[in-house]
N, C-alpha and C positions, 0 to 999 in steps of 0.2 A: 678242568677243575668239577663242572656239574658230572660229567659220567663218571667221576671217581666218588664224588660226595652221594651222587644217587646210588651206586653200586655198593657201597656202604652201607646206607639206609634200608634198603631191599633184604640186602644178607640179615641184616640185624632184625629186622621185621620177622624174618624167617626162621630165627635162630631163637628167638625169645616168643613164647605166645602173648607174655604183657604189652610187646610192641606190635603183634599182629596188625596188619594194614595201615601202618604208619607209614605217614608220607608228608612233604610240606611244600609252599610255593619257594620259591626263591626271583630275585630282581636286584641285579647288580648293574653299575656303571663305572666304566673305567676310562678315565680324560686322560689322553694322550697328546700332545701337541694342538693341533687345531682339529682334533677328532674326539669325539666318544663312541666307544665300545659297550651295548648294552646286552647283557643275557639276560635269559628271561623264560620261566616255566611258571605257570598258575594263573592266579588270578590278582597279583599286584599287578598296579599299572603303573607307565610314564608317560606324563603328559608333556607338550612342549606349548610355551607362548612364546609366538617371536613376534613382537608388534603386537598386531591386533589379532594374528591367526592364532587359533587355538585347537588343538590337535594332541587325541590319544595316539601314542606312539605304538604301544604294545597292544597285542590282542588277547582277551581272554582265554583262557586253556579250558573252557568249562562246555559243560551240556548245556546249557541253555545258550549261550555262546554261538554254539553250533547250529540250534535250532533257528536262533536270529540270523546268522549268517545264512541259512538256507530258505528263507524266508518263513517258516512255521510257524515263528511268530512274531509278533511286535515289540517294538522298543519297550513300550510302556505293560506289555504282558513280562515280558524278560525282567524288568526292573522289580515286579514283584511273584514272580515264580517260584515255586515253592524247592525247586533243584537247581537255583541260580549258582549255588555254591560247592555243586557236585565238580570235581576237577576231570579233566579228561587227561591231561599231563600234569605231572608232580614228581618231584625228586622222591625217589624211592618205590612208587608206584609200581613199577614195572622193568626188569634187568636191562639197561639201556637205555637212555634217554635222548629225546627230539628235544633240544632247547633251541629257542625263538633267539637268533645273534642280528645285531641290527649294528651298522656304522653310522654314525652321524657327523656332519660338518659342525663346528660349532660357530657361531657368531656374536659378535659382542650386543649386548642386549638380550641374547636366550635366557629364558627361564624355564629350567626343567622341575617338575615335581615327581619323585618317586614313592608311591604310598601302597598301603593294603588296603584289602578290601573290608575292613573294618571302618574306613572313610568314604571308598567310593560305593558301597552298601548303602549307605544314610545320606551322602551329600551327593547331587546332582552335578554332573558336568558344567552345566550353567551357572551354579553356584562355585564351584570349584575356579573357573575360568573368570569370575567376578573377582572373587576373592584372589586370586594370582595378579590379576591387573591391579588391585588398591593397594597391596600389602608386600614386601619383601622379608625373605630374611626370617630372622626368628618370629617376628609378627605373623607372617604368613601361615608359618608351621602351627603357630600357638592358636591361631584362629581357626584354621582347619580341624584340629584335636576339639577346639571347645564346641565348632560347631556340630561334630559328629557325636559328642557326648551330648549336646542338646537334643539331640535326633534321636537319642537312645543308646548309642555306646555300648551294645551289647557284644561287641568282638576288639580285638586288640585292634590298635590304631597307630599304625607306622605312618610317619611323614618325614621326608626328605627335600629340600628345598636348594636346590643351586641355581644361582645365576652365573652368566659370564660375562665379565667387567673387565673391559680393555680387549685389546688382542690377545688371543689364546698363544701361549707359547709352547 
C-alpha cells in the first residue's frame, strides 16, 4: 500500500508543477487478534504506555533525528533545531519508499498513542506520558490537543488514542 501511494504522489508531483516537491508522512496501525502491525514514514509517532513503562516505538525519519542518533547534537539541541522537521523519508519524496514496519504483541491495559509532529513539536514526551497515565480515550485526546494549542499550535495536530481492554481477539 505504501509503495503504491508513494509512487502515485511522486508521479503527480513530477507531472504538475503546482505540486512539485509534494510529499507526506504516514502512520497507521492495523489490529489483528493479539497483534498490531504498524507502518510508518516521516515524523508522526507511536507511543506505548504499558504499566509504568513509556516508550516511543517509531523513529522519526528526519535530518535532525539522524544528527541526534549519530551523537552530533543533544536531545535539547534537537528540540529547537531549525531543521527539525526536514524529512529524510516521506511518501512521494522519491520513487520507491522504505517504510518502517513493526509487529507488536498486544496486552490487556496497553495504551497506544499515534500522533503528528503538531503535537510532539510542542508537548514533550514527559508531559505526554504524564497525560497518558492520567486520562483515557476522548479525555486524553482532547487534553493533548488543548495542551499543544496552549503551547502555540502552529501545525496540524492529529492524535489517536487506543487502549487494549481485556484479552485481544
